[in-house]
C-alpha positions in Angstrom: 85.5 25.5 243.5 84.4 25.5 247.2 86.2 28.8 247.7 84.5 30.4 244.8 81.1 29.2 246.0 81.9 30.6 249.5 83.0 33.9 248.0 79.8 34.2 245.9 77.8 33.3 249.0 79.4 36.1 251.0 79.0 38.6 248.2 75.3 37.8 248.2 75.1 38.3 251.9 76.9 41.6 251.7 74.3 42.9 249.2 71.2 41.2 250.5 69.3 44.5 250.7 70.0 45.1 247.0 68.7 41.6 246.2 65.6 42.1 248.2 64.7 45.4 246.5 65.3 43.9 243.0 63.2 40.9 244.0 60.5 43.4 245.1 60.6 45.1 241.6 60.0 41.7 239.9 57.1 40.8 242.2 55.5 44.3 241.9 55.8 44.1 238.1 54.1 40.8 237.9 51.2 41.7 240.2 50.1 44.6 237.9 47.7 46.9 239.8 48.1 44.7 242.9 47.3 41.6 244.8 46.6 42.2 248.5 48.0 38.8 249.7 51.3 39.1 247.7 51.9 42.7 248.4 51.1 42.3 252.1 53.6 39.4 252.4 56.2 41.4 250.5 55.6 44.4 252.7 56.1 42.3 255.9 59.3 40.8 254.5 60.7 44.2 253.5 59.6 45.8 256.7 61.4 43.1 258.7 64.5 43.7 256.6 64.2 47.4 257.5 63.9 46.7 261.2 67.5 45.2 261.0 68.8 48.4 259.6 70.3 51.4 261.5 70.2 55.1 261.0 70.3 56.7 257.5 69.7 59.9 255.6 66.5 60.1 253.6 64.6 62.8 251.9 61.7 63.5 254.3 60.1 65.8 251.9 59.2 62.7 249.9 58.9 60.0 252.6 56.6 62.0 254.9 54.1 63.0 252.2 54.0 59.4 251.0 53.1 58.3 254.5 50.5 61.1 254.9 49.0 60.1 251.5 48.7 56.5 252.8 47.1 57.6 256.1 44.4 59.5 254.3 44.0 56.7 251.8 43.5 54.3 254.8 40.9 56.6 256.4 39.0 57.1 253.1 38.9 53.3 252.5 37.7 52.6 256.1 35.0 55.2 255.8 33.8 53.7 252.5 34.1 50.0 253.1 34.6 49.5 256.8 38.1 48.0 256.1 41.4 49.2 254.7 42.0 46.5 252.1 39.5 47.4 249.5 41.1 50.7 248.8 44.6 51.8 247.8 46.5 51.8 251.1 46.9 48.0 251.3 48.8 48.1 248.0 50.4 51.5 247.8 51.8 51.4 251.3 54.6 49.4 249.7 55.9 52.7 248.2 57.3 54.3 251.4 58.8 51.0 252.4 60.8 50.5 249.3 61.7 54.2 249.1 63.1 54.2 252.7 64.9 50.9 252.2 66.6 52.1 249.1 68.1 54.9 251.2 70.3 52.3 253.0 72.0 51.3 249.7 75.5 52.7 249.2 76.0 54.9 246.0 77.6 51.9 244.3 74.7 49.7 245.2 72.2 52.3 244.0 74.0 52.3 240.6 73.9 48.5 240.6 70.2 48.5 241.3 69.6 50.9 238.4 71.5 48.5 236.1 69.5 45.6 237.4 66.3 47.5 236.7 67.4 48.2 233.1 68.2 44.5 232.7 64.8 43.5 234.1 63.0 45.9 231.8 65.0 44.4 228.9 63.8 40.9 230.0 60.2 42.2 230.1 60.6 43.7 226.6 62.0 40.5 225.1 59.4 38.3 226.8 56.7 40.7 225.6 58.0 40.4 222.0 58.0 36.6 222.3 54.5 36.7 223.7 53.3 38.8 220.8 54.9 36.4 218.2 53.4 33.4 220.0 50.0 35.0 220.0 50.2 36.0 216.3 51.7 32.9 214.8 50.5 30.1 217.0 47.2 31.4 218.5 46.3 33.5 215.4 45.5 36.6 217.6 47.7 39.6 217.2 46.9 42.3 219.8 48.6 45.3 221.2 51.4 44.2 223.5 50.4 44.2 227.2 53.3 42.0 228.3 53.8 41.1 231.9 51.9 44.2 233.0 48.8 43.0 231.2 47.9 46.5 229.7 49.4 48.1 226.6 49.4 51.6 228.1 51.0 50.5 231.3 53.6 48.4 229.4 54.3 51.4 227.2 55.3 53.8 230.0 57.2 51.0 231.8 59.3 50.6 228.7 59.8 54.4 228.4 61.1 54.6 232.0 63.4 51.6 231.3 64.7 53.3 228.2 65.5 56.5 230.0 67.2 54.5 232.8 69.3 52.8 230.0 70.0 56.2 228.5 71.4 57.4 231.8 74.4 55.2 231.2 75.0 57.0 227.9 74.8 53.8 225.8 77.8 52.2 227.5 75.7 49.5 229.3 74.2 46.7 227.3 74.0 48.6 224.0 72.0 45.8 222.3 69.2 46.2 224.8 67.9 49.5 223.3 66.3 48.0 220.2 64.3 45.5 222.1 63.0 48.3 224.4 62.0 50.3 221.3 60.5 47.4 219.4 58.4 46.4 222.3 57.3 50.0 222.8 56.2 50.0 219.1 54.1 46.9 219.7 52.2 48.6 222.5 50.9 51.3 220.1 50.4 53.4 223.3 50.0 57.0 222.1 50.2 58.3 225.6 53.5 56.6 226.1 54.9 57.9 222.8 53.8 61.4 223.8 55.3 61.1 227.3 58.6 59.9 225.7 58.5 62.9 223.3 58.0 65.4 226.2 60.9 63.7 228.0 63.1 64.0 224.9 62.4 67.8 224.7 63.5 68.1 228.3 66.6 66.0 227.6 67.6 68.2 224.7 67.0 71.4 226.8 69.4 70.1 229.4 71.8 69.1 226.7 71.8 72.6 225.3 72.7 74.1 228.7 75.9 72.1 228.6 76.8 72.1 224.9 76.5 74.1 221.7 73.5 74.2 219.4 75.5 72.1 216.8 76.4 69.4 219.4 72.8 69.3 220.6 71.4 69.0 217.1 73.9 66.2 216.3 72.9 64.4 219.4 69.2 64.9 218.6 69.3 63.5 215.1 71.2 60.4 216.2 68.9 59.8 219.1 65.7 60.2 217.0 67.2 58.1 214.2 67.7 55.2 216.7 64.2 55.7 218.1 62.6 55.8 214.6 64.2 52.6 213.5 63.5 50.7 216.7 59.8 51.7 216.9 59.3 51.3 213.2 60.4 47.6 213.5 57.8 47.2 216.2 55.1 48.7 214.0 56.1 46.4 211.1 55.9 43.4 213.4 52.3 44.5 214.3 51.3 45.2 210.7 52.7 41.9 209.5 50.9 39.9 212.2 47.6 41.9 212.5 47.0 43.4 209.1 47.8 40.5 206.7 46.3 37.1 206.1 49.6 35.5 206.7 50.7 36.3 210.2 53.8 34.1 209.8 55.3 37.0 207.8 56.2 38.7 211.1 58.7 35.9 211.8 60.9 37.4 209.0 60.6 40.8 210.5 61.5 39.3 213.9 64.6 37.8 212.3 65.6 41.2 211.0 65.0 42.7 214.5 67.5 40.2 215.9 70.0 41.2 213.3 69.4 44.9 214.0 70.0 44.3 217.7 73.2 42.4 217.0 74.5 45.3 214.8 73.0 48.1 216.9 76.3 49.5 218.2 77.8 49.6 214.7 74.5 51.3 213.6 74.9 54.0 216.2 78.5 54.6 215.2 77.5 54.8 211.6 74.8 57.4 212.4 77.4 59.6 214.2 79.6 59.5 211.2 76.9 60.0 208.5 75.0 63.1 209.5 72.7 63.2 206.4 71.6 59.6 206.8 71.0 60.2 210.5 68.9 63.2 209.7 66.8 61.3 207.1 66.2 58.5 209.6 65.2 61.0 212.2 62.7 62.5 209.8 61.4 58.9 209.3 59.9 59.4 212.8 57.2 61.6 211.2 56.2 58.7 209.0 56.3 56.3 211.9 54.0 58.7 213.9 51.7 58.9 210.9 51.7 55.1 210.7 50.7 54.8 214.3 47.8 57.1 213.8 46.7 55.1 210.8 46.9 51.8 212.8 45.0 53.4 215.7 42.5 55.9 214.2 40.5 55.8 217.5 43.4 57.5 219.4 42.1 61.0 218.8 38.7 60.1 220.1 40.2 58.3 223.1 42.2 61.5 224.0 39.0 63.5 223.8 37.2 61.0 226.0 40.0 61.3 228.6 39.6 65.1 228.6 35.9 64.6 229.2 36.6 62.1 232.0 38.9 64.6 233.7 36.3 67.3 233.4 33.7 65.0 234.9 36.1 64.2 237.8 36.7 67.8 238.5 33.0 68.2 239.1 33.3 65.8 242.1 36.3 67.5 243.8 34.1 69.5 246.1 31.9 66.7 247.2 34.1 65.7 250.2 37.4 67.8 250.2 38.8 66.2 253.3 38.6 62.4 252.7 37.1 62.2 249.2 34.2 60.1 248.0 36.1 56.9 248.7 38.2 54.4 246.6 36.4 53.1 243.5 33.4 55.3 244.2 33.9 57.7 241.3 32.9 55.0 238.8 29.7 54.4 240.8 28.9 58.2 240.7 29.7 58.4 237.0 27.3 55.6 236.3 24.5 57.6 237.9 25.3 61.1 236.6 24.1 62.5 233.2 27.6 62.5 231.7 29.2 59.8 229.5 29.7 56.5 231.4 33.5 55.9 231.0 33.5 52.3 232.3 36.8 52.6 234.1 37.9 52.6 237.8 40.4 55.4 237.5 40.1 58.9 236.2 43.0 59.3 233.7 44.7 62.0 235.7 46.4 61.1 238.9 45.8 64.4 240.7 42.1 64.7 239.8 41.5 61.0 240.7 43.2 61.2 244.1 41.5 64.5 244.9 38.1 63.0 244.1 38.4 59.7 245.8 40.9 60.4 248.6 40.5 64.1 249.3 42.4 67.3 248.8 45.1 66.6 251.4 46.1 63.3 249.7 46.2 65.2 246.4 48.3 67.9 248.0 50.8 65.3 249.2 51.3 64.0 245.7 51.8 67.6 244.3 54.3 68.2 247.1 56.3 65.1 246.1 56.3 66.3 242.4 57.5 69.8 243.4 60.2 68.3 245.6 61.4 66.0 242.8 61.7 68.9 240.3 63.2 71.2 242.9 66.2 68.9 243.6 66.6 67.2 240.3 68.5 68.8 237.4 70.2 65.6 236.2 70.8 65.1 232.5 69.3 61.6 232.5 66.9 61.5 235.5 64.9 64.7 235.0 63.5 63.6 231.5 62.2 60.4 233.1 60.4 62.3 235.8 58.9 64.7 233.2 57.8 61.7 231.0 56.1 60.0 233.9 54.4 63.1 235.2 53.0 63.8 231.7 51.8 60.3 231.4 50.2 60.4 234.8 48.2 63.5 233.6 46.5 61.5 230.9 46.7 57.8 232.0 46.7 55.5 235.0 50.3 54.3 235.3 50.5 55.5 238.9 48.2 52.6 239.9 50.6 49.9 238.6 52.9 49.1 241.4 55.7 47.9 239.3 55.8 51.2 237.3 56.1 53.3 240.4 58.7 50.9 241.9 60.7 51.2 238.7 60.5 55.0 238.9 61.6 55.1 242.6 64.6 52.8 242.0 65.8 54.5 238.8 65.3 58.2 239.7 64.4 58.2 243.4 67.8 59.1 244.9 66.4 59.0 248.5 69.6 60.2 250.1 70.0 63.3 248.0 68.9 66.3 250.0 68.0 64.0 252.8 67.7 64.4 256.6 68.9 62.1 259.3 66.5 59.4 260.4 67.6 58.0 263.8 68.2 54.4 264.7 65.1 54.3 266.9 63.0 56.2 264.5 63.8 53.8 261.6 63.0 50.7 263.7 59.8 52.1 265.0 58.6 53.1 261.5 59.5 49.8 260.0 57.8 47.9 262.9 54.6 49.9 262.5 54.6 49.3 258.7 55.1 45.5 259.3 52.1 45.5 261.8 49.9 47.4 259.2 50.8 44.9 256.5 50.0 42.0 258.9 46.7 43.6 259.8 45.9 44.1 256.1 46.7 40.4 255.4 44.5 39.2 258.4 41.7 41.5 257.4 41.7 40.3 253.8 41.9 36.6 254.7 39.0 37.0 257.1 36.9 38.6 254.3 37.5 35.8 251.9 
């Protein structure tokens, strides 16, 4: 017994960096859009871990733009508030830290981290479903699922990224996890996340066609869509049973069916592969599922039009201060005073327009450079669709400002060593030391303010 405990202890020590990064994902998921104290403490911890590392290979075409983005964010925040902690840099500075640290993982550890990310998203999905059931049955209040992220749209794209990460293992890893991801996604009723998932699926099928025949691609498509249709439909039924009836306890029977479906999910997937006609009919069920979503959220079309108007309003401010932007959180103040609709939100629902308006054109260009680099080097069957889905969602929503969502993306599709350049032993230590000092400075500044 003592030998087994000692062996487990040494295994943990051998993979301490993997554990630290997974712990960081959990913390960043729980803090939502961010908490200066927690993120600063986490940043100091991870930076000190980084100081203990040696040389590595990392994609500087992503790391350096991330750092430049944070520098201009810092300047814009300081110009606006006289301090760096009321802007984005005190929170989003965590991105280059976790990206660089993940470059020190071995290929086997990177695979393990992706699996741990999938497991964690599955836990988030299950807890979210339980939260919904508790609210509906006990509290008598059935709302769109926000889960641990606290926002249905953020929860939606988080689950979509987790599903694509799971799909990257081609269904061999935790097959019963997929229905919980899809059911929770259905409970979010996030139209932007559904659209992002659909765009990613189109990309996935296009990559599939490059490697297989039209018949094989079509067979794969109908089985995939059949699984999605059933899983999301169960989520919709849970929501309808809880929110659109006078007896919310009915959703407990649907939840019991969901558990049974999850238990039989692998058999169900095998059945679909053997019964082409049934798989096709269930895939077509997705049209009815989409129609049901529109019926449950009739305001979705108006919301989409409002986002387009918001983006148009933001574009009008791009020329106000091209170098450093108007400052973090200042677009909302400007929008309150202009003659346009007051959108009552902190972020323009388009990552590039928002960053260009509030942080300046150089910061916006850095994000565009990162996107171009990701698509330049990534032609993977599983990873590229996740990138496309997140990019599409970022063009119509605010997922980029949720720390846990970006961390999940970096850990599941980041591949920091691919196409990387050497970062010297001294360079790594200097960079991590500087980042630790910045996080300590942010923490001191924030505590002094409160």
